[in-house]
C-alpha positions in Angstrom: 92.6 130.3 44.3 93.1 127.3 42.8 89.7 125.1 44.3 91.2 121.7 45.0 93.6 123.5 47.0 91.2 124.9 49.1 89.3 122.0 49.6 92.6 119.7 51.3 92.4 121.2 54.4 88.8 119.7 54.5 89.9 116.4 53.2 92.7 116.1 55.1 90.5 116.9 58.6 87.6 113.5 57.2 90.7 111.3 56.7 91.9 111.8 60.0 88.4 111.6 61.2 87.8 108.1 59.6 91.2 107.0 60.9 90.3 108.1 64.1 87.5 105.6 64.4 88.7 102.7 62.5 91.3 103.0 66.0 88.4 103.1 67.8 86.4 100.9 66.0 89.4 98.2 66.3 90.0 98.8 70.0 86.5 97.6 70.6 86.5 94.9 68.7 89.6 93.7 70.3 88.0 94.5 74.0 84.8 92.3 72.8 86.9 89.7 71.8 88.9 89.3 74.7 86.0 89.5 77.0 84.1 87.0 74.6 87.4 84.3 74.9 87.7 84.7 78.8 84.0 84.0 78.8 84.3 81.1 77.1 87.1 80.1 79.3 85.5 80.7 82.4 82.1 78.9 80.8 84.3 75.5 80.3 86.6 75.6 83.5 82.9 76.1 85.1 81.3 72.9 83.4 84.9 71.0 83.9 84.5 71.7 87.6 81.4 70.3 87.6 82.7 67.4 86.2 84.8 66.3 88.2 82.6 67.4 90.9 80.2 64.7 89.6 83.1 62.0 89.6 84.1 62.5 93.2 80.3 62.6 94.2 79.9 58.9 92.1 83.5 57.6 93.9 81.8 59.0 97.6 78.5 56.7 96.7 80.7 53.7 96.0 82.9 53.8 99.1 79.1 54.2 101.2 78.3 50.8 99.8 81.8 49.1 100.6 82.8 50.1 103.9 83.9 54.0 103.5 86.7 52.7 100.9 87.2 53.7 97.2 87.5 51.1 94.3 91.5 51.5 94.4 91.6 50.6 98.3 89.4 47.2 97.7 90.7 44.0 95.5 89.3 42.7 92.0 87.6 39.8 94.3 85.2 42.2 96.1 84.6 44.3 93.1 87.0 46.7 93.4 90.6 47.8 91.2 92.9 47.5 93.6 95.5 45.5 91.3 94.7 47.8 88.7 96.6 50.5 90.2 100.1 49.1 89.1 99.4 49.3 85.6 98.6 53.0 85.7 95.6 52.7 83.6 92.4 54.9 84.3 89.7 52.9 82.9 89.3 50.3 85.2 88.5 53.1 88.1 86.4 54.7 86.5 83.9 51.4 84.7 83.0 50.9 88.5 81.7 53.9 89.0 79.2 53.9 85.4 76.4 53.3 87.5 77.0 56.4 89.6 78.5 58.9 86.2 75.8 57.6 83.9 77.2 58.8 80.7 80.7 58.8 79.7 81.0 62.3 78.3 81.4 63.5 81.9 84.8 62.1 81.6 85.7 64.6 78.7 86.6 68.4 80.0 84.9 70.9 77.5 88.4 72.3 76.7 89.9 69.2 76.1 90.4 67.9 72.6 90.0 64.5 73.4 86.5 63.1 72.1 84.1 61.4 74.8 83.5 57.5 74.4 80.1 56.8 72.9 79.7 54.2 75.5 81.0 52.7 78.7 81.7 49.5 76.8 83.6 51.7 74.6 85.8 53.7 76.8 89.4 54.2 76.8 92.0 56.3 78.4 92.6 58.6 75.3 88.7 59.6 76.0 89.2 60.5 79.2 90.5 64.1 80.5 90.9 63.6 84.5 94.1 61.5 86.6 92.9 59.3 89.2 94.9 59.4 92.2 95.6 56.0 93.2 96.4 56.3 97.2 93.0 58.4 97.4 91.2 57.6 100.3 88.3 59.3 102.5 90.5 58.6 105.4 92.5 61.2 104.1 90.8 64.1 103.1 93.3 66.2 101.5 94.2 63.1 99.3 94.2 63.9 95.4 91.0 62.2 94.4 90.9 62.9 90.7 91.5 66.0 88.8 92.4 67.4 85.0 95.3 65.3 83.6 97.6 68.0 82.3 99.7 67.9 85.3 103.6 68.0 84.7 106.8 67.2 87.2 109.2 67.8 84.2 109.4 64.4 83.3 110.3 64.2 79.9 108.3 61.0 79.3 104.7 60.4 78.8 104.7 57.7 82.2 101.4 55.8 82.6 102.1 56.7 86.6 103.1 60.2 88.0 104.8 59.9 91.0 104.6 62.7 93.3 106.1 63.5 96.2 105.2 66.4 98.3 108.4 68.3 98.4 108.4 67.5 94.3 107.8 70.3 91.9 104.8 70.0 90.1 102.5 72.2 88.1 99.7 72.7 85.2 100.7 72.6 81.6 99.3 75.2 79.4 97.0 72.4 77.9 93.5 72.2 78.6 93.1 75.5 81.2 96.2 77.5 80.7 98.1 76.7 83.4 95.2 75.9 85.7 92.9 72.9 86.4 90.3 71.5 88.8 91.4 68.6 92.0 89.1 66.8 94.0 90.2 65.8 96.7 89.0 62.3 99.1 86.0 64.4 100.8 85.0 64.9 97.6 85.5 68.4 97.6 86.6 70.9 95.0 89.6 73.2 94.1 90.7 75.3 91.0 93.7 76.5 91.6 97.0 77.5 89.3 100.5 75.8 89.7 101.2 77.5 92.3 98.1 76.3 94.0 98.6 73.1 93.0 101.7 72.9 94.3 100.3 73.8 97.7 98.0 71.4 97.7 100.7 68.5 97.0 102.5 69.7 100.4 98.8 69.2 102.1 97.9 65.9 100.4 98.8 64.0 103.7 101.0 61.4 102.0 104.9 61.3 101.7 104.0 60.1 97.3 100.8 60.6 95.5 100.6 58.3 92.5 98.4 60.1 90.1 96.8 57.5 86.7 97.5 59.9 83.8 95.1 58.3 80.8 
């Protein structure tokens, strides 16, 4: 009998075993990478939620010193930012909270590609990850105070102010948190929601129109 022929079944068996091992290792690698990606996403989401929670706390501390009014409800002459609301810029509404926020790094979501400002003097809208609800009020606990900037109502333009009515379609883009995000309310509470949840929050916001300044 030819020796080469007698060894071929063994060789074929070994090749099959190697192929099986390679497939198993590939599956395991995929599962591990998926788990790590999910864990990384969760860590960023939690860090982002902590950021907006601190922003909400800072806004409420400010309000506690001004008769329960947020800066958007107070004239510039009284130390507020009410007159800036019509321009849609975000920076003024956050600069008045600089003592409470302490560092501008808090204004950048870990999942965002934007870069934090070195200090509050250098703070610009492009170094901010979060919108400001121009109609937010402690008197309306469900009003939208702040949250992730990747909100869309289907508009093709890049408006400084996003006007949202309670029955209008709204959602998160894929940017930042993969069609999800965090929102802070007038009472300082925070929720993580998907696009459907955001739509419901808008319906429950207590105002016919919500104006959001988008950085």
